[in-house]
N, C-alpha and C positions, 0 to 999 in steps of 0.2 A: 496586478498581473496586466500589463498593456500590450499594447499590440510590439511585436519584436520586427523588425525588417532586416533581413539579412542580406546585404549585397556584397560581390565578390567583384576585384577589380584586379587585372594582372596586368603589368606592362614590364616588357622585355625592353632593356636599354642596354645598349655596348657602352662601355666604362673601360679607360686605361688605369693601370693600376694608382692607387694613391688613396687618400683621405678625402672624404666627400661630407657635408651637411647634408642631411636628411631633413625634411619637414614634411609634415602629414597636417592637411588643415580639413576639418570638415565641420558642418553644421548640422544639429541636429535641432529637431523639434518638439523632441521630449526628453524629460530630465533622464539622467542614468546612461547616455550612450556609450558604447563601448567600441574601439577600434583594435584591430588584431592586426600587426603590422610584421611583415618577414620579407626575406630577400635570399635568395640565395646564386650561387655562380651557375648559370646554364654553362652545357658542354659544347666543345668547338665540335661545329659539322665539321666531318672527316671527307677527304679525297679517295678516290678509288684507288684503293693498293691494287698492287701487281699480286694477280692469283690468289684473293682474299676478297671477302665482302665486307665492307664498312656497313654496319648495322644502324639505324636511327630510327628512336622508339619514340612516339608521338600519345600523349594522353588526349588524342581526339579521333575522329571517325574518318578523316581528309588529310592528314600531313600536313596540316597547316602550320602556321608559325615555327617556332623553333623547337628542335627536337627536345624531348625532357632528358634520353639519355643515348647513349652514343658507345657502339663497341664494336668488334671485330667477330668474324665466324668462317670459317673454311668453306662452307657451304649455307644454300638456303634452304633449311630444313626445319620445321618444327612440326611436332607432334601433339596430339590433345594431351595436355597434362591438367592437373588441379590448381587454382590459384591462378595470379597472375602471371603473364609471359615475361615480365620484369619486374623485381622490387620497385614500388613506388607507381603501378601504374595500374589502373581500372583492369579487371579482368572481361568487361564488357565493353570497353569503350577508348579502342587504343588501334594506331595504324602503324605499320611497320614497311621502310625501305631499305632493300637490300644494293650497295652497288660496288662495283670491283670490275677491275681490269684482266681481260684475258686473252690468250694468243690464239688465233683462229688459223685455218690454213683457206685457200679459194674452195669453198663446198658449199651444199644446202645443209643446214643443220636443223633438226629436230630438236626444239626446245620443249622440253616435257614437264608439265605442270599438274601436283596434286593440288587440291584447294577444296575448300567449303564456300568460300566467298568470293568475292570481285577481285581481280589482280590487276596488272599493267606490266608489260616487259617494253623496255628501251635499250635502245642500242644505238651507243653515243650520240645518246640525248634526244634522238627519234622514236616517236611512240609507234612500235611495231602490233603489240597486240592490247586490245583495252577491254578485257572482258568485265564489264561493270554490274552486270546483273546478279552473278554468283547464281548458286542451283539451291543452296539449301540443303545441300547433301553432298557426301564425298564426291567428287568430282577429279577423272583424269583427263588429260587433253595434251594433244600434241600439236607445236604450231610450227612450220617449215620456213625457215628465213634463211635467205641468202647471205652467206656473209662473205667479205673480201679477204685476201692474206694479211695478217697483220695483228696488232693488239687493237680491240675495241673494249669500250666500256658498255657494261651491263648493268641494267640497273631494275630490280624486280620491287613493285610497291604492292602491298597489301593492307589497303584502306579496309575501313568498317570494321575491324575486329571486333569478335566478341566471344564469350567462352569456349566455343566450339574452335580449337585451333588445329588445323591441319594443312599445310601447305609447303609445297618443296619444289625446286626449282631444279634439273640439270639440263644438259645438252649432249647430243652426239651427233658426228658427222652422218648425214644420210648415203647411204650406198645407191647409186642411179642407175648401175647395169654390171652385168656380171659377164662374165666370161666364163662358159664351161666346156668342157674337155669333151671331144668326139663321145658320142655315145652315151653324155649323162645330162641330166638335167639341171636348168638353172631354175632355182626359187626364189621369190621375191615377195618380201612381207609389207604390207601398208596398213598404217595405222587408221585408216578410216573405215 
């Protein structure tokens, strides 16, 4: 029973279809060394679909490297569940990115987030909300963002995921003024 050194190396490499020779070389300073070798096809990154989200799951806390799994979703919404957020991912070390293309009018919009941890929101590639601290408890927040008319790419990133999973994102146009008929009151509600 000697010293056992475990070392892991992962290499992502884009390849075209075909057959390739694979050579694994190693040097061991002790007898009985063993190598486990495997490979898998990585999913393609997806573009921003119209009126849906492309969802990229990463088996790390910082959305780095290539996503481990890719899918689509009609909205950004994940509620506390037991087990992993996606089969094959750790329930304590993951990150998720949602990206989609949606139609907006010329208006202020309230982007409403429910979260437990840190998150980021991008509009057309520009970072507009960077909530990196996380609160360690359930939190609701609204961010008012001015949108121009037309289609915009919305990206929501949820880094540093852990076993407490609660996050959602939605948006609504903000009513900026009201016209009240004579003799009636106009009431405006503010989220602050």
